[in-house]
N, CA, C and O atoms as a GROMACS GRO file, in nm:
protein
  504
    1UNK      N    1  -1.945  -0.922  -0.262
    1UNK     CA    2  -1.923  -0.853  -0.135
    1UNK      C    3  -1.860  -0.715  -0.164
    1UNK      O    4  -1.776  -0.701  -0.253
    2UNK      N    5  -1.902  -0.618  -0.088
    2UNK     CA    6  -1.847  -0.482  -0.101
    2UNK      C    7  -1.717  -0.471  -0.020
    2UNK      O    8  -1.696  -0.542   0.078
    3UNK      N    9  -1.631  -0.381  -0.064
    3UNK     CA   10  -1.501  -0.359   0.000
    3UNK      C   11  -1.519  -0.319   0.147
    3UNK      O   12  -1.446  -0.367   0.233
    4UNK      N   13  -1.615  -0.233   0.176
    4UNK     CA   14  -1.637  -0.188   0.314
    4UNK      C   15  -1.662  -0.307   0.407
    4UNK      O   16  -1.608  -0.312   0.517
    5UNK      N   17  -1.745  -0.400   0.364
    5UNK     CA   18  -1.776  -0.517   0.447
    5UNK      C   19  -1.650  -0.600   0.473
    5UNK      O   20  -1.630  -0.649   0.584
    6UNK      N   21  -1.569  -0.616   0.372
    6UNK     CA   22  -1.444  -0.691   0.389
    6UNK      C   23  -1.349  -0.619   0.484
    6UNK      O   24  -1.288  -0.682   0.571
    7UNK      N   25  -1.337  -0.488   0.469
    7UNK     CA   26  -1.251  -0.410   0.560
    7UNK      C   27  -1.300  -0.420   0.704
    7UNK      O   28  -1.220  -0.429   0.797
    8UNK      N   29  -1.431  -0.419   0.722
    8UNK     CA   30  -1.487  -0.432   0.858
    8UNK      C   31  -1.449  -0.566   0.920
    8UNK      O   32  -1.424  -0.574   1.041
    9UNK      N   33  -1.446  -0.671   0.840
    9UNK     CA   34  -1.407  -0.803   0.889
    9UNK      C   35  -1.258  -0.807   0.924
    9UNK      O   36  -1.218  -0.871   1.022
   10UNK      N   37  -1.176  -0.739   0.844
   10UNK     CA   38  -1.031  -0.744   0.863
   10UNK      C   39  -0.986  -0.665   0.986
   10UNK      O   40  -0.902  -0.711   1.062
   11UNK      N   41  -1.043  -0.547   1.005
   11UNK     CA   42  -1.010  -0.461   1.119
   11UNK      C   43  -0.858  -0.449   1.140
   11UNK      O   44  -0.808  -0.474   1.249
   12UNK      N   45  -0.787  -0.409   1.035
   12UNK     CA   46  -0.643  -0.391   1.052
   12UNK      C   47  -0.604  -0.247   1.020
   12UNK      O   48  -0.666  -0.181   0.937
   13UNK      N   49  -0.501  -0.201   1.086
   13UNK     CA   50  -0.453  -0.066   1.067
   13UNK      C   51  -0.370  -0.055   0.940
   13UNK      O   52  -0.304  -0.150   0.898
   14UNK      N   53  -0.376   0.062   0.879
   14UNK     CA   54  -0.291   0.091   0.764
   14UNK      C   55  -0.178   0.179   0.814
   14UNK      O   56  -0.201   0.280   0.879
   15UNK      N   57  -0.057   0.140   0.783
   15UNK     CA   58   0.060   0.214   0.828
   15UNK      C   59   0.097   0.313   0.718
   15UNK      O   60   0.108   0.278   0.600
   16UNK      N   61   0.117   0.437   0.758
   16UNK     CA   62   0.154   0.542   0.662
   16UNK      C   63   0.293   0.595   0.695
   16UNK      O   64   0.348   0.572   0.803
   17UNK      N   65   0.348   0.667   0.599
   17UNK     CA   66   0.481   0.727   0.616
   17UNK      C   67   0.487   0.857   0.538
   17UNK      O   68   0.412   0.877   0.442
   18UNK      N   69   0.574   0.945   0.579
   18UNK     CA   70   0.594   1.072   0.511
   18UNK      C   71   0.689   1.053   0.391
   18UNK      O   72   0.778   0.968   0.397
   19UNK      N   73   0.670   1.129   0.286
   19UNK     CA   74   0.763   1.120   0.173
   19UNK      C   75   0.903   1.168   0.210
   19UNK      O   76   1.000   1.139   0.138
   20UNK      N   77   0.915   1.241   0.321
   20UNK     CA   78   1.045   1.293   0.364
   20UNK      C   79   1.121   1.196   0.454
   20UNK      O   80   1.234   1.225   0.494
   21UNK      N   81   1.062   1.082   0.485
   21UNK     CA   82   1.132   0.979   0.563
   21UNK      C   83   1.236   0.911   0.475
   21UNK      O   84   1.226   0.913   0.352
   22UNK      N   85   1.334   0.852   0.539
   22UNK     CA   86   1.434   0.780   0.460
   22UNK      C   87   1.380   0.642   0.423
   22UNK      O   88   1.293   0.588   0.491
   23UNK      N   89   1.432   0.587   0.316
   23UNK     CA   90   1.394   0.452   0.275
   23UNK      C   91   1.433   0.353   0.384
   23UNK      O   92   1.362   0.255   0.407
   24UNK      N   93   1.543   0.378   0.452
   24UNK     CA   94   1.585   0.293   0.564
   24UNK      C   95   1.476   0.287   0.670
   24UNK      O   96   1.442   0.179   0.718
   25UNK      N   97   1.422   0.404   0.707
   25UNK     CA   98   1.316   0.408   0.808
   25UNK      C   99   1.192   0.334   0.760
   25UNK      O  100   1.126   0.265   0.838
   26UNK      N  101   1.161   0.348   0.633
   26UNK     CA  102   1.045   0.278   0.576
   26UNK      C  103   1.064   0.128   0.583
   26UNK      O  104   0.973   0.054   0.622
   27UNK      N  105   1.183   0.082   0.545
   27UNK     CA  106   1.212  -0.062   0.548
   27UNK      C  107   1.207  -0.116   0.690
   27UNK      O  108   1.162  -0.228   0.715
   28UNK      N  109   1.254  -0.035   0.783
   28UNK     CA  110   1.253  -0.075   0.924
   28UNK      C  111   1.109  -0.094   0.973
   28UNK      O  112   1.079  -0.191   1.041
   29UNK      N  113   1.022  -0.001   0.938
   29UNK     CA  114   0.881  -0.010   0.976
   29UNK      C  115   0.817  -0.134   0.913
   29UNK      O  116   0.744  -0.208   0.978
   30UNK      N  117   0.845  -0.154   0.784
   30UNK     CA  118   0.787  -0.269   0.713
   30UNK      C  119   0.832  -0.401   0.777
   30UNK      O  120   0.754  -0.495   0.788
   31UNK      N  121   0.958  -0.407   0.818
   31UNK     CA  122   1.010  -0.528   0.882
   31UNK      C  123   0.947  -0.548   1.019
   31UNK      O  124   0.905  -0.658   1.053
   32UNK      N  125   0.940  -0.441   1.099
   32UNK     CA  126   0.883  -0.451   1.234
   32UNK      C  127   0.735  -0.490   1.232
   32UNK      O  128   0.690  -0.570   1.314
   33UNK      N  129   0.662  -0.433   1.138
   33UNK     CA  130   0.517  -0.458   1.130
   33UNK      C  131   0.483  -0.579   1.042
   33UNK      O  132   0.367  -0.620   1.034
   34UNK      N  133   0.585  -0.635   0.978
   34UNK     CA  134   0.567  -0.748   0.887
   34UNK      C  135   0.462  -0.718   0.780
   34UNK      O  136   0.367  -0.794   0.760
   35UNK      N  137   0.484  -0.605   0.712
   35UNK     CA  138   0.393  -0.562   0.605
   35UNK      C  139   0.472  -0.542   0.476
   35UNK      O  140   0.594  -0.526   0.478
   36UNK      N  141   0.400  -0.542   0.366
   36UNK     CA  142   0.464  -0.531   0.235
   36UNK      C  143   0.448  -0.395   0.169
   36UNK      O  144   0.505  -0.370   0.063
   37UNK      N  145   0.369  -0.307   0.231
   37UNK     CA  146   0.341  -0.178   0.167
   37UNK      C  147   0.316  -0.070   0.273
   37UNK      O  148   0.260  -0.096   0.379
   38UNK      N  149   0.360   0.050   0.240
   38UNK     CA  150   0.330   0.168   0.322
   38UNK      C  151   0.259   0.269   0.232
   38UNK      O  152   0.297   0.287   0.117
   39UNK      N  153   0.158   0.332   0.286
   39UNK     CA  154   0.091   0.439   0.212
   39UNK      C  155   0.163   0.569   0.248
   39UNK      O  156   0.185   0.598   0.366
   40UNK      N  157   0.200   0.646   0.148
   40UNK     CA  158   0.276   0.769   0.168
   40UNK      C  159   0.178   0.886   0.174
   40UNK      O  160   0.102   0.911   0.081
   41UNK      N  161   0.183   0.958   0.288
   41UNK     CA  162   0.093   1.070   0.312
   41UNK      C  163   0.172   1.198   0.333
   41UNK      O  164   0.276   1.200   0.400
   42UNK      N  165   0.119   1.306   0.276
   42UNK     CA  166   0.177   1.440   0.296
   42UNK      C  167   0.060   1.536   0.309
   42UNK      O  168  -0.029   1.539   0.223
   43UNK      N  169   0.059   1.616   0.414
   43UNK     CA  170  -0.048   1.712   0.439
   43UNK      C  171  -0.185   1.645   0.432
   43UNK      O  172  -0.277   1.696   0.368
   44UNK      N  173  -0.197   1.531   0.498
   44UNK     CA  174  -0.321   1.456   0.509
   44UNK      C  175  -0.377   1.409   0.374
   44UNK      O  176  -0.498   1.390   0.359
   45UNK      N  177  -0.288   1.391   0.276
   45UNK     CA  178  -0.330   1.344   0.144
   45UNK      C  179  -0.236   1.233   0.098
   45UNK      O  180  -0.114   1.242   0.114
   46UNK      N  181  -0.295   1.126   0.041
   46UNK     CA  182  -0.213   1.019  -0.013
   46UNK      C  183  -0.141   1.070  -0.137
   46UNK      O  184  -0.202   1.121  -0.231
   47UNK      N  185  -0.008   1.055  -0.135
   47UNK     CA  186   0.073   1.100  -0.249
   47UNK      C  187   0.144   0.985  -0.319
   47UNK      O  188   0.208   1.005  -0.423
   48UNK      N  189   0.133   0.864  -0.262
   48UNK     CA  190   0.197   0.749  -0.325
   48UNK      C  191   0.196   0.630  -0.232
   48UNK      O  192   0.137   0.632  -0.124
   49UNK      N  193   0.263   0.524  -0.278
   49UNK     CA  194   0.282   0.405  -0.196
   49UNK      C  195   0.426   0.359  -0.212
   49UNK      O  196   0.491   0.385  -0.313
   50UNK      N  197   0.473   0.289  -0.111
   50UNK     CA  198   0.605   0.228  -0.116
   50UNK      C  199   0.587   0.081  -0.085
   50UNK      O  200   0.541   0.045   0.024
   51UNK      N  201   0.622  -0.004  -0.180
   51UNK     CA  202   0.604  -0.148  -0.160
   51UNK      C  203   0.740  -0.215  -0.150
   51UNK      O  204   0.844  -0.158  -0.182
   52UNK      N  205   0.736  -0.340  -0.103
   52UNK     CA  206   0.860  -0.415  -0.089
   52UNK      C  207   0.928  -0.434  -0.224
   52UNK      O  208   1.049  -0.455  -0.229
   53UNK      N  209   0.853  -0.427  -0.332
   53UNK     CA  210   0.912  -0.443  -0.465
   53UNK      C  211   0.985  -0.318  -0.513
   53UNK      O  212   1.070  -0.325  -0.602
   54UNK      N  213   0.953  -0.203  -0.454
   54UNK     CA  214   1.021  -0.080  -0.495
   54UNK      C  215   1.168  -0.081  -0.456
   54UNK      O  216   1.252  -0.025  -0.527
   55UNK      N  217   1.199  -0.145  -0.344
   55UNK     CA  218   1.336  -0.143  -0.295
   55UNK      C  219   1.436  -0.206  -0.392
   55UNK      O  220   1.532  -0.140  -0.430
   56UNK      N  221   1.418  -0.330  -0.432
   56UNK     CA  222   1.519  -0.388  -0.524
   56UNK      C  223   1.522  -0.319  -0.660
   56UNK      O  224   1.628  -0.301  -0.720
   57UNK      N  225   1.406  -0.280  -0.709
   57UNK     CA  226   1.399  -0.219  -0.842
   57UNK      C  227   1.455  -0.079  -0.847
   57UNK      O  228   1.519  -0.041  -0.946
   58UNK      N  229   1.432  -0.002  -0.743
   58UNK     CA  230   1.469   0.140  -0.746
   58UNK      C  231   1.587   0.176  -0.657
   58UNK      O  232   1.636   0.288  -0.662
   59UNK      N  233   1.632   0.082  -0.575
   59UNK     CA  234   1.744   0.110  -0.485
   59UNK      C  235   1.865   0.024  -0.517
   59UNK      O  236   1.970   0.075  -0.555
   60UNK      N  237   1.849  -0.105  -0.502
   60UNK     CA  238   1.962  -0.197  -0.517
   60UNK      C  239   2.021  -0.188  -0.657
   60UNK      O  240   2.142  -0.174  -0.673
   61UNK      N  241   1.936  -0.198  -0.758
   61UNK     CA  242   1.985  -0.196  -0.896
   61UNK      C  243   2.051  -0.063  -0.934
   61UNK      O  244   2.136  -0.059  -1.022
   62UNK      N  245   2.011   0.045  -0.866
   62UNK     CA  246   2.069   0.177  -0.894
   62UNK      C  247   2.176   0.215  -0.793
   62UNK      O  248   2.228   0.327  -0.794
   63UNK      N  249   2.208   0.120  -0.705
   63UNK     CA  250   2.314   0.137  -0.604
   63UNK      C  251   2.293   0.260  -0.515
   63UNK      O  252   2.388   0.331  -0.482
   64UNK      N  253   2.168   0.283  -0.478
   64UNK     CA  254   2.137   0.394  -0.388
   64UNK      C  255   2.147   0.346  -0.244
   64UNK      O  256   2.130   0.227  -0.216
   65UNK      N  257   2.175   0.436  -0.154
   65UNK     CA  258   2.188   0.406  -0.011
   65UNK      C  259   2.055   0.436   0.059
   65UNK      O  260   2.000   0.545   0.044
   66UNK      N  261   2.004   0.338   0.135
   66UNK     CA  262   1.872   0.353   0.198
   66UNK      C  263   1.869   0.461   0.306
   66UNK      O  264   1.764   0.520   0.331
   67UNK      N  265   1.983   0.488   0.370
   67UNK     CA  266   1.984   0.591   0.474
   67UNK      C  267   1.996   0.732   0.415
   67UNK      O  268   1.979   0.830   0.487
   68UNK      N  269   2.026   0.742   0.286
   68UNK     CA  270   2.042   0.873   0.222
   68UNK      C  271   1.931   0.902   0.120
   68UNK      O  272   1.921   1.014   0.070
   69UNK      N  273   1.849   0.804   0.091
   69UNK     CA  274   1.744   0.821  -0.009
   69UNK      C  275   1.610   0.841   0.061
   69UNK      O  276   1.577   0.771   0.157
   70UNK      N  277   1.534   0.938   0.013
   70UNK     CA  278   1.404   0.967   0.070
   70UNK      C  279   1.296   0.881   0.003
   70UNK      O  280   1.309   0.842  -0.113
   71UNK      N  281   1.191   0.854   0.078
   71UNK     CA  282   1.078   0.777   0.027
   71UNK      C  283   1.026   0.840  -0.101
   71UNK      O  284   0.992   0.769  -0.196
   72UNK      N  285   1.018   0.973  -0.106
   72UNK     CA  286   0.965   1.043  -0.224
   72UNK      C  287   1.044   1.010  -0.351
   72UNK      O  288   0.991   1.021  -0.462
   73UNK      N  289   1.170   0.971  -0.335
   73UNK     CA  290   1.254   0.943  -0.451
   73UNK      C  291   1.225   0.808  -0.516
   73UNK      O  292   1.261   0.786  -0.632
   74UNK      N  293   1.161   0.718  -0.443
   74UNK     CA  294   1.136   0.585  -0.501
   74UNK      C  295   0.990   0.539  -0.493
   74UNK      O  296   0.956   0.433  -0.545
   75UNK      N  297   0.904   0.618  -0.428
   75UNK     CA  298   0.764   0.575  -0.412
   75UNK      C  299   0.694   0.570  -0.547
   75UNK      O  300   0.734   0.636  -0.643
   76UNK      N  301   0.589   0.490  -0.552
   76UNK     CA  302   0.505   0.483  -0.671
   76UNK      C  303   0.403   0.594  -0.662
   76UNK      O  304   0.329   0.604  -0.564
   77UNK      N  305   0.399   0.678  -0.764
   77UNK     CA  306   0.310   0.794  -0.762
   77UNK      C  307   0.171   0.763  -0.816
   77UNK      O  308   0.071   0.812  -0.762
   78UNK      N  309   0.165   0.682  -0.921
   78UNK     CA  310   0.036   0.648  -0.982
   78UNK      C  311  -0.019   0.527  -0.906
   78UNK      O  312   0.021   0.413  -0.930
   79UNK      N  313  -0.113   0.555  -0.815
   79UNK     CA  314  -0.164   0.452  -0.726
   79UNK      C  315  -0.304   0.410  -0.771
   79UNK      O  316  -0.396   0.492  -0.782
   80UNK      N  317  -0.318   0.281  -0.796
   80UNK     CA  318  -0.450   0.225  -0.823
   80UNK      C  319  -0.521   0.218  -0.688
   80UNK      O  320  -0.464   0.170  -0.590
   81UNK      N  321  -0.644   0.267  -0.683
   81UNK     CA  322  -0.715   0.268  -0.555
   81UNK      C  323  -0.859   0.223  -0.572
   81UNK      O  324  -0.911   0.215  -0.684
   82UNK      N  325  -0.921   0.193  -0.459
   82UNK     CA  326  -1.059   0.146  -0.458
   82UNK      C  327  -1.142   0.234  -0.365
   82UNK      O  328  -1.089   0.310  -0.285
   83UNK      N  329  -1.272   0.221  -0.379
   83UNK     CA  330  -1.367   0.289  -0.290
   83UNK      C  331  -1.439   0.184  -0.205
   83UNK      O  332  -1.453   0.069  -0.248
   84UNK      N  333  -1.484   0.221  -0.086
   84UNK     CA  334  -1.553   0.126   0.000
   84UNK      C  335  -1.678   0.066  -0.065
   84UNK      O  336  -1.718  -0.046  -0.032
   85UNK      N  337  -1.739   0.139  -0.155
   85UNK     CA  338  -1.862   0.092  -0.219
   85UNK      C  339  -1.838  -0.004  -0.334
   85UNK      O  340  -1.933  -0.064  -0.385
   86UNK      N  341  -1.714  -0.021  -0.376
   86UNK     CA  342  -1.683  -0.112  -0.485
   86UNK      C  343  -1.698  -0.257  -0.443
   86UNK      O  344  -1.691  -0.290  -0.325
   87UNK      N  345  -1.719  -0.341  -0.541
   87UNK     CA  346  -1.723  -0.484  -0.515
   87UNK      C  347  -1.580  -0.536  -0.504
   87UNK      O  348  -1.490  -0.488  -0.575
   88UNK      N  349  -1.559  -0.633  -0.417
   88UNK     CA  350  -1.427  -0.694  -0.400
   88UNK      C  351  -1.381  -0.754  -0.532
   88UNK      O  352  -1.262  -0.751  -0.564
   89UNK      N  353  -1.472  -0.810  -0.609
   89UNK     CA  354  -1.435  -0.869  -0.738
   89UNK      C  355  -1.373  -0.766  -0.832
   89UNK      O  356  -1.285  -0.800  -0.910
   90UNK      N  357  -1.418  -0.641  -0.825
   90UNK     CA  358  -1.359  -0.533  -0.905
   90UNK      C  359  -1.215  -0.507  -0.860
   90UNK      O  360  -1.128  -0.482  -0.944
   91UNK      N  361  -1.190  -0.512  -0.729
   91UNK     CA  362  -1.055  -0.493  -0.676
   91UNK      C  363  -0.963  -0.606  -0.723
   91UNK      O  364  -0.848  -0.582  -0.760
   92UNK      N  365  -1.014  -0.728  -0.720
   92UNK     CA  366  -0.935  -0.842  -0.766
   92UNK      C  367  -0.897  -0.822  -0.912
   92UNK      O  368  -0.783  -0.845  -0.952
   93UNK      N  369  -0.993  -0.778  -0.991
   93UNK     CA  370  -0.968  -0.752  -1.133
   93UNK      C  371  -0.863  -0.643  -1.152
   93UNK      O  372  -0.772  -0.658  -1.235
   94UNK      N  373  -0.874  -0.534  -1.077
   94UNK     CA  374  -0.776  -0.424  -1.085
   94UNK      C  375  -0.636  -0.471  -1.046
   94UNK      O  376  -0.538  -0.438  -1.112
   95UNK      N  377  -0.628  -0.547  -0.938
   95UNK     CA  378  -0.498  -0.595  -0.891
   95UNK      C  379  -0.436  -0.692  -0.992
   95UNK      O  380  -0.316  -0.685  -1.019
   96UNK      N  381  -0.517  -0.780  -1.046
   96UNK     CA  382  -0.467  -0.876  -1.144
   96UNK      C  383  -0.420  -0.805  -1.271
   96UNK      O  384  -0.311  -0.830  -1.321
   97UNK      N  385  -0.504  -0.716  -1.322
   97UNK     CA  386  -0.472  -0.643  -1.445
   97UNK      C  387  -0.345  -0.560  -1.431
   97UNK      O  388  -0.265  -0.552  -1.524
   98UNK      N  389  -0.327  -0.498  -1.315
   98UNK     CA  390  -0.213  -0.408  -1.294
   98UNK      C  391  -0.095  -0.475  -1.226
   98UNK      O  392   0.005  -0.409  -1.195
   99UNK      N  393  -0.106  -0.605  -1.201
   99UNK     CA  394   0.001  -0.683  -1.138
   99UNK      C  395   0.046  -0.624  -1.005
   99UNK      O  396   0.166  -0.607  -0.979
  100UNK      N  397  -0.051  -0.593  -0.921
  100UNK     CA  398  -0.024  -0.542  -0.787
  100UNK      C  399  -0.090  -0.634  -0.685
  100UNK      O  400  -0.187  -0.703  -0.716
  101UNK      N  401  -0.038  -0.633  -0.565
  101UNK     CA  402  -0.092  -0.722  -0.463
  101UNK      C  403  -0.166  -0.648  -0.352
  101UNK      O  404  -0.224  -0.710  -0.263
  102UNK      N  405  -0.164  -0.514  -0.358
  102UNK     CA  406  -0.231  -0.432  -0.256
  102UNK      C  407  -0.303  -0.316  -0.325
  102UNK      O  408  -0.260  -0.266  -0.429
  103UNK      N  409  -0.414  -0.276  -0.264
  103UNK     CA  410  -0.487  -0.162  -0.318
  103UNK      C  411  -0.541  -0.077  -0.202
  103UNK      O  412  -0.619  -0.126  -0.121
  104UNK      N  413  -0.498   0.050  -0.195
  104UNK     CA  414  -0.551   0.138  -0.091
  104UNK      C  415  -0.700   0.166  -0.117
  104UNK      O  416  -0.744   0.177  -0.231
  105UNK      N  417  -0.775   0.178  -0.008
  105UNK     CA  418  -0.918   0.207  -0.017
  105UNK      C  419  -0.940   0.346   0.040
  105UNK      O  420  -0.911   0.372   0.156
  106UNK      N  421  -0.993   0.434  -0.044
  106UNK     CA  422  -1.018   0.572  -0.002
  106UNK      C  423  -1.166   0.606  -0.016
  106UNK      O  424  -1.231   0.572  -0.114
  107UNK      N  425  -1.216   0.674   0.086
  107UNK     CA  426  -1.351   0.728   0.084
  107UNK      C  427  -1.334   0.877   0.064
  107UNK      O  428  -1.301   0.951   0.157
  108UNK      N  429  -1.356   0.922  -0.058
  108UNK     CA  430  -1.319   1.055  -0.104
  108UNK      C  431  -1.166   1.061  -0.093
  108UNK      O  432  -1.100   0.984  -0.162
  109UNK      N  433  -1.109   1.148  -0.012
  109UNK     CA  434  -0.963   1.153   0.003
  109UNK      C  435  -0.915   1.089   0.133
  109UNK      O  436  -0.796   1.093   0.164
  110UNK      N  437  -1.007   1.031   0.210
  110UNK     CA  438  -0.973   0.974   0.340
  110UNK      C  439  -0.941   0.825   0.327
  110UNK      O  440  -1.022   0.747   0.277
  111UNK      N  441  -0.822   0.789   0.371
  111UNK     CA  442  -0.779   0.649   0.367
  111UNK      C  443  -0.857   0.570   0.472
  111UNK      O  444  -0.854   0.603   0.590
  112UNK      N  445  -0.926   0.465   0.426
  112UNK     CA  446  -1.006   0.385   0.519
  112UNK      C  447  -0.953   0.243   0.533
  112UNK      O  448  -1.000   0.168   0.619
  113UNK      N  449  -0.857   0.206   0.450
  113UNK     CA  450  -0.800   0.073   0.460
  113UNK      C  451  -0.714   0.039   0.341
  113UNK      O  452  -0.694   0.120   0.250
  114UNK      N  453  -0.664  -0.082   0.343
  114UNK     CA  454  -0.587  -0.134   0.232
  114UNK      C  455  -0.620  -0.283   0.220
  114UNK      O  456  -0.626  -0.355   0.320
  115UNK      N  457  -0.640  -0.326   0.098
  115UNK     CA  458  -0.670  -0.466   0.073
  115UNK      C  459  -0.552  -0.532   0.005
  115UNK      O  460  -0.486  -0.472  -0.080
  116UNK      N  461  -0.525  -0.654   0.042
  116UNK     CA  462  -0.423  -0.732  -0.026
  116UNK      C  463  -0.488  -0.858  -0.083
  116UNK      O  464  -0.596  -0.899  -0.039
  117UNK      N  465  -0.424  -0.917  -0.180
  117UNK     CA  466  -0.474  -1.042  -0.235
  117UNK      C  467  -0.481  -1.148  -0.124
  117UNK      O  468  -0.574  -1.229  -0.122
  118UNK      N  469  -0.384  -1.148  -0.034
  118UNK     CA  470  -0.385  -1.243   0.077
  118UNK      C  471  -0.508  -1.225   0.166
  118UNK      O  472  -0.568  -1.323   0.208
  119UNK      N  473  -0.545  -1.098   0.195
  119UNK     CA  474  -0.664  -1.070   0.275
  119UNK      C  475  -0.787  -1.130   0.208
  119UNK      O  476  -0.871  -1.192   0.274
  120UNK      N  477  -0.798  -1.110   0.080
  120UNK     CA  478  -0.914  -1.157   0.005
  120UNK      C  479  -0.920  -1.309   0.007
  120UNK      O  480  -1.027  -1.368   0.024
  121UNK      N  481  -0.805  -1.372  -0.011
  121UNK     CA  482  -0.798  -1.520  -0.008
  121UNK      C  483  -0.840  -1.574   0.129
  121UNK      O  484  -0.914  -1.672   0.137
  122UNK      N  485  -0.793  -1.510   0.235
  122UNK     CA  486  -0.824  -1.555   0.371
  122UNK      C  487  -0.974  -1.544   0.398
  122UNK      O  488  -1.036  -1.637   0.449
  123UNK      N  489  -1.031  -1.430   0.363
  123UNK     CA  490  -1.174  -1.408   0.386
  123UNK      C  491  -1.258  -1.504   0.302
  123UNK      O  492  -1.360  -1.555   0.348
  124UNK      N  493  -1.217  -1.528   0.180
  124UNK     CA  494  -1.291  -1.619   0.092
  124UNK      C  495  -1.287  -1.762   0.141
  124UNK      O  496  -1.376  -1.841   0.110
  125UNK      N  497  -1.183  -1.797   0.217
  125UNK     CA  498  -1.171  -1.934   0.269
  125UNK      C  499  -1.248  -1.954   0.400
  125UNK      O  500  -1.265  -2.068   0.445
  126UNK      N  501  -1.293  -1.845   0.461
  126UNK     CA  502  -1.368  -1.857   0.589
  126UNK      C  503  -1.510  -1.904   0.564
  126UNK      O  504  -1.587  -1.919   0.659
   0.00000   0.00000   0.00000
């Protein structure tokens, strides 16, 4: 199955955030939306991602304050990404190899969705 077909079935919004937002604001959005990742956008371009795993590794252990730290200070810059034309199996391979649970899907530079391992498992069980 191609990524585009899976995204069409999921029909879910991708939540983005500015790199200039505070980590506190990011965590608040993640809690309210019950999501594990935010795509970081600046000037209509993806510049990174912020996942729930970034917080303990880059904030708590370094004793940083979430209301004083900007997303840009802890976001992941090197983002593994997929294209809509890719096979879902390739995404699974990328996520497994890189030990990540989410992968943004971009059509050229335009964000069209995000896939998670949970999404793939749910669709495969239908």
